[in-house]
N, C-alpha and C positions, 0 to 999 in steps of 0.2 A: 869728725869721729868716723872710724872705719865703718863701712856700710853694714857689714854683717853684725858687728857689735851694736851699732845703732838700732838695727832692726830687732835684735834679741832683747836689748834693754827696754825698748819701747813696748814690745809685747809682754815681757815679764812684768814690768811695772804696771801695765794695764790690768793684768790678771791679779797681781797682788792687791791692787786697789779694790777690785771687785770682790776679792775674798775678804778683805778688811771690811768692806761695806756689808757683805751678806752672810757672814758666819756668826751665829749667835748661840749662846747656851740656852737650853730648853727650860730654864727655871720657871719663867712666868711670861704671860703676854705683855706686850710693851705699848699698849694703847695709850697709857698715861705714864710713860717711862721717865726715870731720871736720866740725865744725859752725862756722858763723859766726853773728853776731848783728847784726840791723838795730836800731839805736836812734835814736829821734827826737831830733835835735840842732838842727834848723833847719826853717823853713817857707819854701816857695817856690811861686810862682804860675806856671802855664803857661796863657796865654790861648788859648781854643779858639774859633776863628772858624768855628763850625758852626751850622747851623740848629737851634733848640731842639726843634722837632717831630721832626726827623730824629734828634737825639740821644736824645730820649725813646723813640722806636721802637727805636733801636739798643740802648739799655739794657734795655728790656723783652725783646727777643729774646735778648740775651746772658745775662740773668738766667735765663731759661728753659733755655737751653742748658747753662749752668753747673750748674744744679740737676739736669739730666738726667745730666751727665757725672760729677759728683763726689759722694761720699757726704757725709752730714751730719757736721760736726765734733763731736768729743766736747767738751762744755763742762763746766768745773769752776768753780764759784763758791764760794769759802771763806766769804764772808759776804754776804748779800743787802743791798740798799740799806736803810739804817736812819736814822731821824731822830735827831739829837743836839741837846743843849741848849747846848753851849758850844764855843768854838774849841779849848780844851784837850782836850776829849773827842774832837773830830774829829782832832786831831793824834795822840792815843794810838791811836785805831782805825786811822787811815790809815797811820801809820808814817813820815810825812814832815812837814816844816815847812809846814803849811797856812797860806796867807796870807789875811788879812782886809782888805778895803778900808777905808781911813779916810774915803773919800768915797763915799757911796751916795745918789744923788739921788731917793730914795723916802721916804715918810713913816715906813715901818717897816723895820727891818733884815731882811736875807734869812734864810730858814730854811736850816739846814745838814743835809745828808744825806751819808752815807759808804757807799761800796760797797767791799767787801773784794776780795782778789785774784781775778782772773778768768783762766782759762787755756783756750785753744782748741787742740785737737790734731787735726790732719788727716793722714790717710794719703794717700800719693801713689803712682802707678804710672807707668811709662814710657808706657803706652798712653793714660792720661789726659792726660799732658803733651803728647803729640803731637797729640791731638785739640784741646786748648786753643790751641796755637800755630797750628794750621791755621785756627782761627777768626780769628786775627789776620793771616792771609795769609802766615805764615812757615813754612819747611820745614826746620828744623834736624833733624839725625839724632839720635834719642833711642833708646837701647837699650830694648827692650820689657821686659827683666828688671829695669829700674830700679825701685826702690821705696825708700821712706823716710817720714819723718814731719816735719811742720812744727808748731812750737809758738808760738802767739801768747800773750804774757803781759802783763797789766796789773796791777801790784801793788796799786793803789788808785785810786779816783776820789772826789773831794769835789765836791759840788754845792752852790752857794750860789744859792738860788732866791728872787727877790724877786717883787713883783707883776707886773712886766713885764720885769725884767732878770734875766739868768741868767749865772752864772760857773761853768765847769767847770775843775777842776784835776786833770789826769790825770798820775799819777806814773810816769815812766820806762817808757812802753810799748815793747815790744820784740818782735821776731820771730826765733826761732831756726830756722835753715835749713841744709841741707847746703852745704858749701863749694863744691860744683859750680855753685851759682847764679851766673849771669852777669848782674850788675846792668844793664849796658848793653842786653843783649838783652831783659831783662824790661821795661826802661823803654820801649824802642822798641815792644815788643808792646802794652803798655798804651796807648800813644798811638795806635797803629793801631786798637785796639779802640774808641777814642773817635772815630774818623773822621779823624784826622790823616793826610795823605798820606804814603806810605812814605818818600820822600826827606826830607821835613821831619821826620818822626818820628825818623829815624836821626840827623839833624843835632842835634836838640834833646837826644836821649838821650846824645850824646857830651859835652854840656856840663854834665851834672848829676851830682852825687855821690849815687848811688842807694842808698848804704849808710847814710846818716844824714839824708837830707832828706825831710821830710814834704811831698809834692807835692800841690798843689790845682789841677787843671785846671779853669778857670772859663770857661763859655760867655760870650763877650763880649756876646751879646744879652741876657743875664740880669743880669750884674753887671759893675761896674768896681771897681778896687782901687787903694789907695795903699800904698806901702811907707814904713815909718817905724820908729822905735825906741821900745821901752819898757824903761826901766831898763838901757839899754845893749844890749838884745837886739833883733835885727831882728824886725819884726812886719808883719802884713798886715791892712789894714782893707778890708773888703768893703762895697760899697754896691750897692743895687738899681739897675739901669740906668734904670728909669722914675722920673723925679724927681717925678712927680705922686702916687706911692703913699706912704702913711705907713708905710713898711716899716722894720724894724730894721736896725741895722748889726751886723756881726760882726767881731771883732778876734781874731787868732790870733798867738801867739808861744810860743817855748820859752826857758825860763831855769832853770838849775840842775836839769836833769833833769825838769822839769815842763812839760807841754804845756797851755797856757791857751786856753780858748775863752770869750770874753765877748760876749754878744749882747743887744740890746734896742733899743727905739724911742727913741733919744736922738740928740743932735748928735755930730758928729765930736769936737769939743772935750770934750763930756761923757764919751764912752766912753773917750777917751784919759786924761782925769782920773781916772776910776775905776781904770783899769789901772795908772797910775803911783802911785796911792795905796796899792797893794799892797806897795810896796817902800820 
């Protein structure tokens, strides 16, 4: 992946996850809350017409603020990344039907690695939530006695690593959160944190299903994108904006509870052919 695009995506997704975790409606305390679950069922792009230097500065500042405000999550990994010798072994370790491309335009097949279940547990308080939403320029009333826990779960990830091509198969990622979460508010807050004007952020947030959509806000100065289908599922193909750079393409889609990332320096037709050969 192009280095600037990789950095932007990493920072953006980190902030979006934190906003998802920490943005709550003020209706009642959550000491004994009912839980809801966010599951990735589709991918969508939000173009960001913001200056990349300004975005970098914003992300750096927000990262420092978030590290200051919130504690480190408790991380549990049942099985570290390990190399396997066959697709069948990968399926047994991962616990889902791992797919193998019948088309792979490199002289050698990819290596297979499997990572077991990962779980991230984060405690929250009303004071922390209020501070975060203030960073987004929002002033919802949050009870100071509010407290709870957010759990992020990834049952398994399979990595197919070639010489220059990479395929990730991420099985059923989910976030368990208190039912008091207001998806529209958290969506608006995340967009504001990325520099989208308040009225525009509010309008965009109203048109998105924030309970099942994996959102990728993409700076238009860095990347452009195409929407297409892979095996009947909607997919996003990202291109570096600068046509003179020999940068890789990145293709993302969700099918049958698996989030796929395919990246490498190939043509649009080539990366699509690899993806379609999985099914």
